[in-house]
C-alpha positions in Angstrom: -180.1 348.2 -28.0 -176.8 347.2 -29.6 -175.2 349.7 -32.0 -172.6 348.6 -34.4 -170.6 350.3 -37.0 -170.1 349.3 -40.7 -166.9 350.2 -42.5 -167.7 352.3 -45.5 -164.2 352.9 -46.7 -160.8 352.0 -45.3 -157.3 353.1 -46.2 -154.0 352.8 -44.4 -154.5 356.3 -43.1 -158.2 356.5 -42.2 -161.4 354.6 -41.8 -164.9 355.9 -42.6 -167.7 354.2 -40.7 -171.5 354.4 -40.6 -173.6 353.8 -37.6 -176.0 350.9 -38.0 -179.0 350.8 -35.7 -181.0 347.6 -36.3 -184.8 347.7 -36.4 -186.3 346.1 -33.5 -188.2 343.0 -34.4 -189.9 340.7 -32.0 -188.3 337.3 -32.1 -190.7 334.5 -32.8 -190.3 330.8 -32.5 -193.4 330.2 -34.7 -193.0 328.5 -38.0 -192.9 330.8 -41.1 -194.1 329.4 -44.3 -192.0 329.7 -47.5 -194.6 332.0 -49.0 -194.6 334.3 -46.0 -190.8 334.3 -46.0 -190.8 335.1 -49.7 -193.3 338.0 -49.2 -191.2 339.4 -46.4 -188.1 339.2 -48.6 -189.9 341.0 -51.5 -191.1 343.7 -49.1 -187.6 344.2 -47.8 -186.1 344.5 -51.3 -188.8 346.9 -52.5 -188.2 349.1 -49.4 -184.6 349.3 -50.6 -185.6 350.6 -54.0 -185.8 347.4 -56.0 -188.8 346.9 -58.3 -190.8 343.7 -58.0 -191.5 342.0 -61.3 -193.7 339.0 -61.1 -192.3 336.4 -63.5 -193.8 332.9 -63.3 -192.4 331.0 -66.2 -189.5 330.8 -68.7 -191.3 332.7 -71.5 -191.9 335.7 -69.2 -188.2 335.6 -68.2 -187.0 335.6 -71.8 -189.4 338.5 -72.6 -188.0 340.5 -69.7 -184.4 339.7 -70.8 -185.1 341.0 -74.3 -186.7 344.2 -72.8 -183.8 344.8 -70.5 -181.2 344.3 -73.2 -183.1 346.7 -75.5 -183.2 349.3 -72.8 -179.5 348.8 -71.9 -178.3 349.0 -75.5 -180.9 351.5 -76.8 -181.7 349.1 -79.6 -185.0 347.4 -80.5 -184.7 343.9 -81.9 -187.0 342.7 -84.6 -188.5 339.3 -83.7 -186.3 337.5 -86.1 -183.2 339.3 -84.8 -184.1 338.4 -81.3 -184.7 334.8 -82.0 -181.4 334.4 -83.8 -179.5 336.4 -81.1 -181.1 334.5 -78.3 -180.5 331.1 -79.9 -176.9 331.7 -81.0 -175.6 334.0 -78.2 -177.5 333.4 -75.1 -179.2 330.0 -75.1 -177.0 327.9 -77.3 -178.1 324.2 -77.5 -174.7 322.9 -76.6 -174.1 325.4 -73.7 -174.5 324.2 -70.1 -176.4 326.3 -67.5 -173.1 327.5 -66.2 -172.0 328.8 -69.6 -175.3 330.5 -70.2 -175.1 332.1 -66.8 -171.6 333.4 -67.5 -172.8 335.0 -70.7 -175.6 336.9 -68.9 
């Protein structure tokens, strides 16, 4: 088994490394479907402490964005405040997808 070391911190005077021992996985030449690949990726992320949130459409994404912004800022938007804030500050009609992404 090959052992490698990942650099954790490096200065001109010292280097801190961590030993990385990869998990053994049998190599397969079999085809993996996109759904199976996605499920494996989700499993990997949840094992690293990420929370899986099933979002299937734009409306659910916007609801989650509102919820996350309210938690982050400790502020609850009224529905009219949220609509105005979302329309004017996040999803402006004249903004491209790049501009919208930069704002987020």
